[in-house]
C-alpha positions as a LaTeX table, in Angstrom:
\begin{tabular}{lrrr}
\hline
Residue & $x$ (\AA) & $y$ (\AA) & $z$ (\AA) \\
\hline
Met1 & 10.30 & $-36.77$ & 7.93 \\
Lys2 & 11.12 & $-33.22$ & 7.58 \\
Lys3 & 9.15 & $-32.59$ & 4.79 \\
Asn4 & 5.74 & $-34.10$ & 6.18 \\
Leu5 & 6.55 & $-31.79$ & 9.34 \\
Ile6 & 6.75 & $-28.73$ & 6.48 \\
Ile7 & 3.51 & $-30.04$ & 4.88 \\
Ile8 & 1.77 & $-30.19$ & 8.09 \\
Ala9 & 2.73 & $-26.78$ & 9.26 \\
Val10 & 1.10 & $-25.28$ & 5.85 \\
Leu11 & $-1.78$ & $-27.11$ & 6.54 \\
Phe12 & $-1.97$ & $-26.07$ & 10.01 \\
Leu13 & $-1.68$ & $-22.46$ & 9.04 \\
Ser14 & $-4.08$ & $-22.71$ & 6.09 \\
Met15 & $-6.67$ & $-24.27$ & 8.72 \\
Ala16 & $-6.02$ & $-21.36$ & 11.21 \\
Ser17 & $-6.45$ & $-18.61$ & 8.40 \\
Ala18 & $-9.50$ & $-20.27$ & 7.36 \\
Val19 & $-10.87$ & $-20.48$ & 10.92 \\
Ala20 & $-10.04$ & $-16.70$ & 11.39 \\
Gln21 & $-11.79$ & $-15.61$ & 8.50 \\
Glu22 & $-14.94$ & $-17.72$ & 9.26 \\
Lys23 & $-14.79$ & $-15.98$ & 12.86 \\
Gly24 & $-14.90$ & $-12.63$ & 11.03 \\
Phe25 & $-14.36$ & $-8.99$ & 12.96 \\
Ile26 & $-16.29$ & $-7.01$ & 15.07 \\
Val27 & $-16.12$ & $-3.42$ & 15.68 \\
Lys28 & $-17.69$ & $-1.75$ & 17.96 \\
Gly29 & $-17.62$ & 1.44 & 20.53 \\
Arg30 & $-19.01$ & 3.73 & 22.66 \\
Val31 & $-18.46$ & 7.38 & 21.05 \\
Asn32 & $-20.12$ & 10.79 & 21.96 \\
Met33 & $-22.43$ & 11.44 & 18.92 \\
Pro34 & $-26.08$ & 11.38 & 18.45 \\
Asp35 & $-28.17$ & 8.69 & 17.75 \\
Gly36 & $-28.94$ & 8.04 & 14.20 \\
Thr37 & $-25.65$ & 8.86 & 13.14 \\
Ser38 & $-24.02$ & 6.76 & 10.33 \\
Val39 & $-21.02$ & 4.48 & 11.17 \\
Gly40 & $-19.04$ & 2.66 & 7.97 \\
Val41 & $-15.66$ & 1.00 & 7.73 \\
Leu42 & $-14.16$ & 1.05 & 4.06 \\
Cys43 & $-10.76$ & $-0.56$ & 3.44 \\
Glu44 & $-8.35$ & $-0.70$ & 0.33 \\
Thr45 & $-8.21$ & $-3.90$ & $-1.66$ \\
Asp46 & $-6.16$ & $-5.62$ & $-4.38$ \\
Thr47 & $-8.83$ & $-4.07$ & $-6.92$ \\
Ser48 & $-10.17$ & $-0.76$ & $-5.46$ \\
Phe49 & $-8.98$ & 2.05 & $-3.15$ \\
Ala50 & $-11.94$ & 2.32 & $-1.34$ \\
Val51 & $-14.38$ & $-0.95$ & $-0.32$ \\
Glu52 & $-17.12$ & $-0.71$ & 2.27 \\
Met53 & $-17.11$ & $-3.94$ & 4.69 \\
Ala54 & $-19.84$ & $-2.77$ & 7.08 \\
Asn55 & $-22.02$ & $-0.04$ & 7.84 \\
Gly56 & $-24.48$ & 0.68 & 10.65 \\
Tyr57 & $-25.67$ & 3.80 & 12.77 \\
Ile58 & $-25.18$ & 4.59 & 16.44 \\
Lys59 & $-27.95$ & 3.68 & 18.80 \\
Asp60 & $-27.86$ & 4.80 & 22.41 \\
Gly61 & $-24.41$ & 6.37 & 22.00 \\
Arg62 & $-23.27$ & 2.50 & 20.92 \\
Phe63 & $-22.49$ & 0.73 & 17.59 \\
Glu64 & $-21.13$ & $-2.52$ & 16.28 \\
Leu65 & $-19.86$ & $-3.83$ & 12.76 \\
Gln66 & $-19.63$ & $-6.93$ & 11.93 \\
Gly67 & $-18.42$ & $-9.10$ & 8.85 \\
Ser68 & $-15.08$ & $-10.70$ & 7.56 \\
Val69 & $-11.89$ & $-9.93$ & 5.58 \\
Asp70 & $-9.80$ & $-12.76$ & 4.01 \\
Lys71 & $-6.66$ & $-10.92$ & 5.03 \\
Pro72 & $-5.90$ & $-7.75$ & 7.29 \\
Leu73 & $-6.73$ & $-4.42$ & 5.57 \\
Lys74 & $-5.86$ & $-1.15$ & 5.96 \\
Gly75 & $-8.89$ & 1.26 & 6.20 \\
Thr76 & $-10.68$ & 4.19 & 7.56 \\
Leu77 & $-13.46$ & 4.20 & 10.01 \\
Ile78 & $-15.80$ & 6.77 & 8.85 \\
Thr79 & $-18.96$ & 8.60 & 10.75 \\
Asn80 & $-21.05$ & 11.36 & 9.57 \\
Asn81 & $-24.52$ & 12.83 & 10.46 \\
Leu82 & $-25.68$ & 13.57 & 6.78 \\
Glu83 & $-29.38$ & 11.61 & 7.30 \\
Leu84 & $-29.83$ & 13.59 & 10.43 \\
Val85 & $-28.98$ & 16.90 & 8.81 \\
Glu86 & $-31.45$ & 15.86 & 6.36 \\
Lys87 & $-34.33$ & 14.47 & 8.49 \\
Tyr88 & $-34.35$ & 17.21 & 10.81 \\
Ser89 & $-33.76$ & 20.19 & 8.07 \\
Trp90 & $-30.61$ & 21.04 & 9.84 \\
Pro91 & $-28.25$ & 24.01 & 8.24 \\
Thr92 & $-25.51$ & 22.44 & 6.35 \\
Asp93 & $-22.89$ & 24.23 & 8.50 \\
Ser94 & $-24.07$ & 21.26 & 10.94 \\
Ile95 & $-22.70$ & 18.27 & 8.42 \\
Arg96 & $-20.03$ & 16.49 & 10.75 \\
Trp97 & $-17.76$ & 13.89 & 9.84 \\
Thr98 & $-14.87$ & 12.06 & 11.33 \\
Tyr99 & $-12.24$ & 9.62 & 9.64 \\
Thr100 & $-10.02$ & 7.38 & 11.94 \\
Asp101 & $-7.66$ & 4.83 & 10.33 \\
Ile102 & $-7.89$ & 1.38 & 11.10 \\
Phe103 & $-6.29$ & $-1.89$ & 10.13 \\
Leu104 & $-9.16$ & $-4.13$ & 10.03 \\
Ser105 & $-8.44$ & $-7.89$ & 10.77 \\
Asn106 & $-10.82$ & $-10.89$ & 12.39 \\
Asp107 & $-10.52$ & $-9.71$ & 15.55 \\
Glu108 & $-12.81$ & $-7.54$ & 17.62 \\
Ile109 & $-11.67$ & $-3.97$ & 17.91 \\
Thr110 & $-12.96$ & $-1.38$ & 20.42 \\
Val111 & $-13.47$ & 2.29 & 19.66 \\
Ser112 & $-13.05$ & 4.60 & 22.32 \\
His113 & $-15.23$ & 7.77 & 22.62 \\
Asp114 & $-12.16$ & 9.51 & 21.58 \\
Leu115 & $-11.58$ & 7.20 & 18.35 \\
Thr116 & $-8.93$ & 5.59 & 19.47 \\
Met117 & $-8.70$ & 1.71 & 18.10 \\
Thr118 & $-7.67$ & $-1.09$ & 20.54 \\
Gly119 & $-8.00$ & $-4.80$ & 20.09 \\
Gly120 & $-6.07$ & $-7.72$ & 18.00 \\
Gln121 & $-2.54$ & $-7.90$ & 17.16 \\
Val122 & $-2.78$ & $-6.13$ & 13.96 \\
Gln123 & $-4.38$ & $-3.13$ & 15.32 \\
Lys124 & $-2.00$ & $-3.20$ & 17.77 \\
Asp125 & 1.09 & $-3.13$ & 15.43 \\
Phe126 & $-0.46$ & $-0.72$ & 13.46 \\
Asn127 & $-0.85$ & 1.64 & 16.90 \\
Asp128 & 2.68 & 1.42 & 17.26 \\
Leu129 & 3.58 & 2.59 & 13.65 \\
Gln130 & 1.23 & 5.46 & 14.22 \\
Ala131 & 3.00 & 6.40 & 17.31 \\
Met132 & 6.28 & 6.58 & 15.32 \\
Glu133 & 7.10 & 9.93 & 14.16 \\
Asp134 & 5.04 & 10.94 & 10.68 \\
Gly135 & 7.72 & 12.83 & 9.51 \\
Asp136 & 10.66 & 10.52 & 9.50 \\
Pro137 & 11.84 & 9.00 & 6.00 \\
Asp138 & 12.77 & 5.90 & 7.49 \\
Arg139 & 9.81 & 5.23 & 9.55 \\
Asp140 & 8.31 & 1.97 & 7.29 \\
Trp141 & 12.01 & 0.98 & 7.23 \\
Lys142 & 12.43 & 1.17 & 11.29 \\
Phe143 & 8.88 & $-0.17$ & 11.64 \\
Ile144 & 9.70 & $-3.31$ & 9.46 \\
Gly145 & 13.11 & $-4.02$ & 11.35 \\
Ser146 & 10.98 & $-3.91$ & 14.68 \\
His147 & 7.84 & $-5.48$ & 13.57 \\
Pro148 & 9.24 & $-8.42$ & 10.91 \\
Asn149 & 6.42 & $-10.59$ & 11.66 \\
Ser150 & 3.51 & $-8.15$ & 11.30 \\
Ser151 & 0.98 & $-7.96$ & 8.57 \\
Val152 & 1.33 & $-4.21$ & 9.03 \\
Ala153 & 5.17 & $-4.61$ & 8.02 \\
Ala154 & 3.95 & $-6.82$ & 5.21 \\
Tyr155 & 1.58 & $-4.14$ & 3.87 \\
Leu156 & 4.37 & $-1.43$ & 4.12 \\
Ala157 & 6.76 & $-3.71$ & 2.57 \\
Ile158 & 4.71 & $-4.36$ & $-0.40$ \\
Asn159 & 3.78 & $-0.52$ & $-0.83$ \\
Leu160 & 8.01 & 0.05 & $-1.00$ \\
Leu161 & 8.17 & $-2.81$ & $-3.48$ \\
Lys162 & 5.68 & $-0.87$ & $-5.79$ \\
Arg163 & 8.22 & 1.34 & $-6.62$ \\
Gly164 & 11.00 & $-1.36$ & $-6.46$ \\
Tyr165 & 13.28 & 0.24 & $-9.09$ \\
Asn166 & 13.90 & 3.21 & $-6.51$ \\
Leu167 & 14.96 & 0.59 & $-4.00$ \\
Thr168 & 18.99 & $-0.49$ & $-4.19$ \\
Lys169 & 19.56 & $-4.47$ & $-4.31$ \\
Glu170 & 20.35 & $-4.06$ & $-0.37$ \\
Gln171 & 17.06 & $-2.97$ & 0.16 \\
Val172 & 15.18 & $-5.59$ & $-1.62$ \\
Glu173 & 17.23 & $-8.25$ & $-0.35$ \\
Tyr174 & 16.48 & $-6.69$ & 3.17 \\
Ile175 & 12.74 & $-7.27$ & 2.89 \\
Gly176 & 12.94 & $-10.63$ & 1.36 \\
Asn177 & 15.34 & $-11.88$ & 4.54 \\
Thr178 & 13.23 & $-9.78$ & 7.07 \\
Val179 & 9.55 & $-10.17$ & 6.34 \\
Asp180 & 7.71 & $-12.89$ & 7.62 \\
Val181 & 4.02 & $-13.58$ & 8.34 \\
Pro182 & 2.94 & $-17.13$ & 8.28 \\
Ser183 & $-0.58$ & $-15.69$ & 9.82 \\
Asp184 & $-1.18$ & $-13.66$ & 6.47 \\
Pro185 & $-0.49$ & $-15.87$ & 3.80 \\
Lys186 & $-2.28$ & $-14.25$ & 0.76 \\
Arg187 & $-0.44$ & $-10.97$ & 1.68 \\
Met188 & 2.91 & $-13.02$ & 2.02 \\
Glu189 & 2.21 & $-14.48$ & $-1.73$ \\
Glu190 & 1.69 & $-10.54$ & $-3.04$ \\
Leu191 & 5.09 & $-9.93$ & $-1.11$ \\
Ala192 & 6.90 & $-12.80$ & $-3.04$ \\
Glu193 & 5.32 & $-11.47$ & $-6.57$ \\
Arg194 & 6.64 & $-8.02$ & $-5.49$ \\
Leu195 & 10.21 & $-9.13$ & $-4.60$ \\
Ala196 & 10.30 & $-11.11$ & $-7.96$ \\
Tyr197 & 9.33 & $-7.86$ & $-9.77$ \\
Ala198 & 11.90 & $-5.61$ & $-7.94$ \\
Lys199 & 14.76 & $-8.02$ & $-8.43$ \\
Glu200 & 13.89 & $-7.62$ & $-12.06$ \\
Asp201 & 13.91 & $-4.24$ & $-11.94$ \\
Asn202 & 17.31 & $-3.98$ & $-10.02$ \\
Gln203 & 18.86 & $-6.06$ & $-12.67$ \\
Gly204 & 18.50 & $-3.03$ & $-15.24$ \\
Phe205 & 20.64 & $-1.54$ & $-12.79$ \\
Ala206 & 23.44 & $-4.31$ & $-13.32$ \\
Ala207 & 25.98 & $-2.12$ & $-15.84$ \\
Cys208 & 25.44 & 0.93 & $-13.48$ \\
Arg209 & 26.39 & $-0.89$ & $-10.60$ \\
Ser210 & 29.44 & $-2.09$ & $-12.36$ \\
Gly211 & 30.53 & 1.35 & $-13.35$ \\
Thr212 & 30.52 & 0.54 & $-17.08$ \\
Tyr213 & 28.53 & 3.80 & $-17.44$ \\
Gly214 & 30.02 & 5.95 & $-14.63$ \\
Cys215 & 27.20 & 6.35 & $-12.51$ \\
Arg216 & 27.47 & 8.59 & $-9.34$ \\
Arg217 & 26.98 & 5.87 & $-6.82$ \\
Glu218 & 25.75 & 2.17 & $-6.71$ \\
Gly219 & 22.13 & 1.80 & $-7.90$ \\
Val220 & 21.88 & 5.45 & $-8.86$ \\
Pro221 & 22.18 & 6.15 & $-12.85$ \\
Ser222 & 23.59 & 9.42 & $-13.58$ \\
Arg223 & 22.64 & 11.50 & $-16.89$ \\
Gly224 & 25.29 & 9.16 & $-18.73$ \\
Cys225 & 23.88 & 6.32 & $-18.04$ \\
Arg226 & 21.67 & 4.72 & $-20.61$ \\
Ala227 & 19.70 & 1.36 & $-20.64$ \\
Glu228 & 21.22 & $-0.32$ & $-23.69$ \\
Lys229 & 19.01 & $-3.65$ & $-23.21$ \\
Pro230 & 17.20 & $-4.22$ & $-26.45$ \\
Asp231 & 13.78 & $-4.19$ & $-24.82$ \\
Gly232 & 14.37 & $-1.40$ & $-22.82$ \\
Ala233 & 11.36 & 0.79 & $-23.83$ \\
Asp234 & 9.00 & $-2.17$ & $-23.29$ \\
Arg235 & 10.45 & $-2.33$ & $-19.91$ \\
Leu236 & 9.98 & 1.50 & $-19.23$ \\
Leu237 & 6.37 & 1.55 & $-20.67$ \\
Gly238 & 6.05 & $-1.49$ & $-17.90$ \\
Leu239 & 7.45 & 0.65 & $-15.24$ \\
Val240 & 5.61 & 3.85 & $-16.16$ \\
Val241 & 2.17 & 1.91 & $-16.15$ \\
Arg242 & 2.88 & 0.50 & $-12.98$ \\
Tyr243 & 4.55 & 3.56 & $-11.62$ \\
Leu244 & 1.41 & 5.80 & $-12.17$ \\
Ser245 & $-1.22$ & 2.66 & $-11.17$ \\
Ala246 & 0.39 & 2.71 & $-7.71$ \\
Leu247 & 0.87 & 6.28 & $-7.27$ \\
Tyr248 & $-3.35$ & 6.79 & $-7.82$ \\
Ala249 & $-4.02$ & 3.62 & $-5.81$ \\
Gly250 & $-1.72$ & 5.40 & $-2.84$ \\
Ser251 & $-2.62$ & 8.55 & $-3.11$ \\
Gln252 & $-4.75$ & 9.99 & $-6.18$ \\
Gly253 & $-2.46$ & 12.95 & $-6.49$ \\
Ser254 & $-3.01$ & 15.82 & $-8.60$ \\
Gly255 & $-1.77$ & 16.03 & $-12.66$ \\
Arg256 & 1.39 & 18.28 & $-11.04$ \\
Gln257 & 1.96 & 15.77 & $-8.58$ \\
Ile258 & 2.41 & 12.80 & $-11.03$ \\
Gln259 & 4.50 & 15.28 & $-13.46$ \\
Gly260 & 6.62 & 16.20 & $-10.67$ \\
Arg261 & 7.40 & 12.75 & $-9.69$ \\
Leu262 & 7.82 & 11.62 & $-13.17$ \\
Gln263 & 10.82 & 14.34 & $-13.71$ \\
Arg264 & 12.18 & 13.80 & $-10.56$ \\
Asp265 & 12.82 & 9.83 & $-10.80$ \\
Ser266 & 15.80 & 9.55 & $-12.86$ \\
Arg267 & 15.10 & 6.36 & $-14.73$ \\
Leu268 & 12.15 & 7.86 & $-16.19$ \\
Tyr269 & 13.21 & 11.42 & $-16.88$ \\
Arg270 & 16.32 & 10.54 & $-19.00$ \\
Tyr271 & 13.80 & 8.85 & $-21.72$ \\
Lys272 & 12.26 & 12.52 & $-21.82$ \\
Arg273 & 10.33 & 13.19 & $-25.35$ \\
Lys274 & 13.40 & 13.42 & $-27.82$ \\
Glu275 & 15.38 & 10.57 & $-26.21$ \\
Leu276 & 12.99 & 8.10 & $-27.31$ \\
Ala277 & 13.70 & 7.94 & $-30.92$ \\
His278 & 16.24 & 5.24 & $-30.82$ \\
Gly279 & 13.95 & 3.20 & $-29.09$ \\
Asn280 & 11.36 & 0.06 & $-30.08$ \\
Gly281 & 8.82 & 2.30 & $-32.13$ \\
Glu282 & 5.39 & 1.35 & $-30.80$ \\
Ala283 & 6.69 & 1.43 & $-27.35$ \\
Ser284 & 8.64 & 4.36 & $-27.44$ \\
Gly285 & 5.47 & 6.18 & $-28.82$ \\
Thr286 & 3.40 & 5.18 & $-26.13$ \\
Val287 & 5.64 & 6.33 & $-23.30$ \\
Ala288 & 6.09 & 9.33 & $-25.25$ \\
Ser289 & 2.45 & 10.10 & $-25.20$ \\
Ile290 & 2.57 & 9.40 & $-21.17$ \\
Tyr291 & 5.33 & 11.70 & $-21.26$ \\
Asp292 & 3.67 & 14.32 & $-23.27$ \\
Tyr293 & 0.32 & 14.02 & $-21.56$ \\
Ser294 & 2.02 & 14.36 & $-17.94$ \\
Ala295 & 4.12 & 17.49 & $-18.79$ \\
Gly296 & 0.97 & 19.01 & $-20.16$ \\
Leu297 & $-1.18$ & 18.66 & $-17.16$ \\
\hline
\end{tabular}
């Protein structure tokens, strides 16, 4: 009986998700911009930093964009008057762009004249996040704790887990035990995968946590804390590639930023060029090349 109820619940959630996707999104607003101004929504996806989800033009001071997403996506509502500048030969200093954060879901979202977004639970949660102090290093954790059933919380948790080797075992377990978003099954699938990766990364610190190599504190290796696993170089290569991919997708930082973050990460920095000789030859050489390249930027 219990098993049948679980199956029914899963089917219901799948049907609800399909209906929501079929309904699609509407982003509409009344803004103080000239008719003919271009409006579009670009979102982050699993495969691209920015994909245009919908576009249109302002007419009579209004616009409306429609489309659908298979899961809520963080993105940007962008406006510009480039076509008007070209059409009427306006000076280049009359070019205007606006960029407004949005968390796009298959709901109706209204944009006010000051580009404030309202409408849908996901956007409401995102507004709550934006209202929190931006400089607070624990902002994401606080939001996850206060909005555990939000798609935005799942999004933040996944971003934290992309750098899972920087998290403690307790932090990884907290995410797994806290975030639960039945209304966003696709993101929950990704979260489960990221949790598995992060737990694997945490296992690499098992000897450090036990004190075998004299670490300064739990989960944080000191200079003398060496990973002695036979496949350590291969694991490190995977971490470097994942780290750089996540960095590029998240911020597209400059070469010097990449170099600095590599050097600041104790788990990567201790494998500096001269210490790679003892590892697996091909993997070690590749990691060394990545390190040397970042150092030369």
